[in-house]
N, C-alpha and C positions, 0 to 999 in steps of 0.2 A: 360621501360619508356612509351612505347606506350600503354601497357595494363592499366597503371594507368590513362592515358589520357582518355581512352575510358570509364572507370568506375568512372570518377571523380564525376559524379552526381548520382551514384547508392545509396549512403546513403539516398537519397530521394525516393528510389524505392517504398516505401509504398504509394507514391502519384501518382503512375502510373495510377490509376483509374481516377484521375483528368485530367491527360494528355490525356486520351483516350476519354474524353467527347467531343461530337461534338460541334465545335465552329465556330464562324464567324470571319474570319481572313482576314485582308488586307495585301497584299504582294507588296511592292514597290521596284522596281529595273528595270533594262533593261530586256526585253523579246525578243526572236527572232521576227522579223528578225534582231535586233541588234546583232552584232557580239561579240564573245569573251567568255571567261570562266565565267564571272559574269552572262551573259545572260543565259548560259547553266545551271548555278547553280540555278538561279531564276526559270527557266522552270522546272527543276527536282524537286525542292522543292514544287512548285505549284502542280505538278502532284501527288507527294506523299501525300500531305495534302488532296487533293481532293479524292484520292484513299482511304484514311482513313475515308472519310465521312464528312470532314469539308467543310463549305461553304467559298470558297476563292474568294476574290475580288482583282484582280491584277491592279496595276497602273504602267504604263511604261512611257517612255519619248516621248514627242512630239519633243523635240530637246535635245539630250544628251550633245553634245559638239558643240560650235560654230566651223565652219570649220577651222578657223585660229588656233585653239588649238588642232586639231586632226592631228597627223603626218601620219596616214595611208591613204590608197587610198579611202576607203569607210567605213562608220560606220555601214552599213547594208549589209546583203547578199541579193541576188536576189531570195532567197528561202523563200516562205511564211512560217511563223512560225506555230506551232500547234494551234489548235482551243481552246484557253484558254480565260476565261472571264477576259481579261486584256485590259484596255483602255489607250491610249496614251494622257496623260494630262500634264505632267511636262515639262515645258520649262525652262531650267536652267538659262536663262538670262531674264526671264519675271516673276517678283515677283507675279504678279496677278495670274499666273497659279499655284503657290505654294498653295495659299489659296484655290483656287477652287478645286484643287486635294484633299486637306484634306476634304473639304466639301463633295465631292463626296463619300469618304469613310464613312463619318458620315452618309450620307443619305442611304448608303448601310447597316447600322446597325452593323458595325463591332465592336467586343469586344476588339480586339487587332490588332495593325498594326506592321508588321515586315519590317524593312528597310534593304536593302543591302548597305553596306558602304565600299568603297575601295579607295576613293580619296577626299581630302579636298575641291576640286572644288564643290562637291555636298553638302557641309555642309550648306550653306545659304538656299538652297531650302528645304533640309530635316529638318533643324532646325526649319524653319517657319512652315512646316507641322506638326512637332512634337508638337510645342506649341499649335497650333489650336486643334489638336487631344486631347491632354491632358487636355485642358480647358473644354472638354466635357466628361472627365472621362475615356477616351480610353487609354488602356495600350499601351506603345510604346516600342518595342523591336528592337534592332539592331544586325544584324549579321555582325561582323567586319572582313572583309577579310584583309584589311590593315588599321591600325590606323595611321601609319606614312608612307608616300609614299616611294617607292624604290629610286626615284630621288627627292631629297628635293626641295621644292618650298617655295616661300615667304609666310609667315603667315600660313603654313601648320599645325603647332602644335596648334596655337591658334584657327584655324577653327575647327579642329577635336575635341579639348577640348570643344569648345562651343556646337557643335552638340551632342557629346556623353553625355555631362552632362544633356541634355534634355530628355534622354531616361530612362525609368523605368528599363529595363533589358539589360544587355550587354552580347553578345555571341561572343566568340573568336574562330577562327578555329584552333588555335594552342597556345601553351604556349608562343611562341615568341610574338604573337599578344597580349596575356594577359599582358606580361611584358610591351609592348609599351603602352597599355591602362593605366597601373598603373603609368606610368611616367606622363601621361596627367592628369588623375584624380585619385589620390591616394585614397585608402580606400573605393573604390567602388567594390562590389562583381562582379566577372566576371566568367561566366560559360564557360568552354572549351569543345567544341564538335568538334572532328576531321572532316575534309572535307570528305564527302562520295565519293564513287566511281561513276564516270560517267558511265552510262550504256545505254545512248540514241544513241550510235553510232553503234549499232548492234553487231552481234556476230563475233568472230574471224574467219578469212578466212583460207583456206588451204594455208600454207606458200609458196608452190611451185607456186600456182596460183597467189598469190599476188606478188611474186618476178618476175614472168614472165611479169607482167604488167610494171615493171620498168627495164626490161632487166637485171635482176640480176640472177646469176647462183645459183643453189641449194646448192652448197658447200661454197659459199662466206660467210664471217663473216660480218654481217650488223649491223651498228650503226644508231640510229635515234636521231636527234635533232629536237624536235617538238615544234612549237609555234612561236609567234612573235619574231623576231630577234631584241633584244635591248641590249645595252652594258652590263647592269647588269646581263644578262643571260649567258654571258661568252662564246659565240661561238668562239671567238678568242682564248680563253684558250684551248678549245678542238682542234682547228685547229693546234695550236702549240704543244699540247700534242701528236698528231698523228705523229709529226716529231721525237718524242722520243720513240715511240712504237717499239716493236720488231716484231709485226705481220703486216699482210696486211689486211686492212679493207675497206669495202664499206660504205661510209657515205651518209645518206640521211638527207638533211636539208629541213624541210617542214614548211614553215611559212613566212609571209610577213616581209620584212626588213623595219624597221622604220627609219633606218639611212643608208645613202649611205656609203659604206666602201670598197673602191677598194683594200686597203692593205689586208683586211681580205679575200676577194675573191682570191687574189693572193696567200695567205698562204694556203687556201683550195686547190687550184690547185696544189700547190707544195707538200703539205703533205698528201693530200687525193685525189690522182689521181682517176678519175672516179666518184668523188662525184656527187650526184644528188641534185641539188639545185632548189627547187620549191619556188620561191619568190612570194608567193600569199597566200591569206587566204584559208585555207583548209576547204572545205564544209563538213558538217556533214556526208554526204553519202560516202565521200572518206576517212574518218579517219581510218576506219578499215583496209583498204588496207595498209596504211603506217605502222601501228603497227604490222600487221600480217606478213609483209615482214621482220621486224627487229628481231634480236636476243636480242638486248640490247638497252635501252633508256638511253641517257646520258644527265644530267642536270648540267653543270659546273657553276652554278650561283655564282655571286659575292654577291648577296643579295636576300633574299626571306622571305616570311612569311609562306606560304604553297604553294602547287602547284596542280592544277587540272591535270597537265600532269602526275604526279605520279599516281594519281587515275585512269586516263585513261589507263596508262600502265598496272596497276594491273587488270583492267577490262579485258584486252586482255591477261593476264597471262605473261606479259613481265617484267623481272627484270629491275632495274634502278641503275645507279650510280648517286649519288647526292653529293653535297658538304655540309660540316657541317656548314651551315649558316641558321639563322632564325629557322623556324619550319620544315625544310626539314628532319633533323634526327629524328624528332618525328613521321613522317609519315611512316617510314620504320623500318625494323628490320635488322640491319647490320649483314651480313653473312648468313641471312636467306632468304630474298627476295630482298636484295639490298647490295651495297657496298657504304660506306660513306668515302669520301676523304677530305683532307684539301682544303679550297678554294684557288683559284689562284695559285695552285701548279701543273704546267704542267707535271712534271715528276711523281708525285704521281698519277695523273689522267691516264697517259700512263701506269703505272704499273698495275693499277686497271683494265683497259680495257684488257691488256694482260692476266692478271690473270683470269678474268671472263671466258675466253675461255678454261681454263682447263676443260676437259670433266666432271669431278665429280662436280666441283663447278657450272658449267653452269646448270647441271641437278638439283642440290639442290636449286639454286636461282630461277630457272624457276618454280619448283614445289611450292616453297614458295610464288612466285608472284601469282600463281593461288589461293592459300589459302588466300592471303592477302585481296582480294576483299570481302571476307565474313566478315572481321573485320569492314568494313566501309559501312554499308548498310544505305539507306535513312530512313528506319524504325527506326533504332537505333538513327539516327540524330533527327527525328521529336519527338521521345519519350523524348529525352533530351531537345529539344527546348520548348516543351509544358509543361514540369514539372514546377509547380510554384516555384518561389524562396522563401526562408525563409527570410522575411523582404524585399520585393520588394521596390525599391526606388520610393516612390510615391509623394514626394514633388517636385514641379517644380523648376528647376534651371534656373536662369535668368542672 
């Protein structure tokens, strides 16, 4: 299934020469120091396009979320982002900024603008920008991380439909997202390009050195749950699963908790004695240490479209256990670099964790994870992104 995803655009391989032409591209989305996976994605895509010789003009947010809509501690890190040609222009609650951001890109002479889209909250701003850009003949492409949010919100379907219908080209990061798009706007072509591997977090560290940093012994069996802790990510399922497991494991939970959950913490104390809980945003410079210390990355999600955590794990050669939801099964090869289990099934998850530590299986999956990162390169992604569609959607939807 995965190989089909990766070559879904290869029938147009004869157009690769067009994709390789040097172009002027606008790239709209969050950039560091904004936090989170979308900012990492935008940064990596910008870097890859620039590496290939394209002229990239980045537009980021002046204000991404109003404070009352953001459940975390801070929207930005205190680390200065890379030196990219990206200006902070979009204020999501100031419509005047939407038009001025589009005009900035027009003045830069861009031929195409690529938007990052993951939440309906951004649809009004991005939709207005798309209309202004297309009125000047500029192609608008959207990379859809989520077409429908994990946690449903009022008017989410209508807002996403409105914005996506204004784009010439639709890129989905998984078949699951493609299906969601088809519900919103049927009969529109969607190109599926798998999420590339994150490689900006440095190289893998010596495991013994990484574990020493966390006071973990060299022979302990270490599980990692990485990323923001939200209900749909199922940390509570993992905590309960460990109560059914036959092994003894050291669990690391690395990521900011968006919801207070005393019951979950009590379950972790009971079923995962010695668990290391770092309730904070993990800075880029520290990411390698967490993955290097782990044997296995566990993602017991209730819902998902795709996951940057999977690709980060593969970058560090770490196998994953994922649930069979959304696009997660598309990103892995069951029994080769990962194990796929039924969602919300504590006992199935416990059995998979126990089974992983069979020496032969652990070696096989670990070797598979090291190979997996070669399947998801940024060059492969940009080649697919820049290939022209046959019959691009050129008429403005209003």
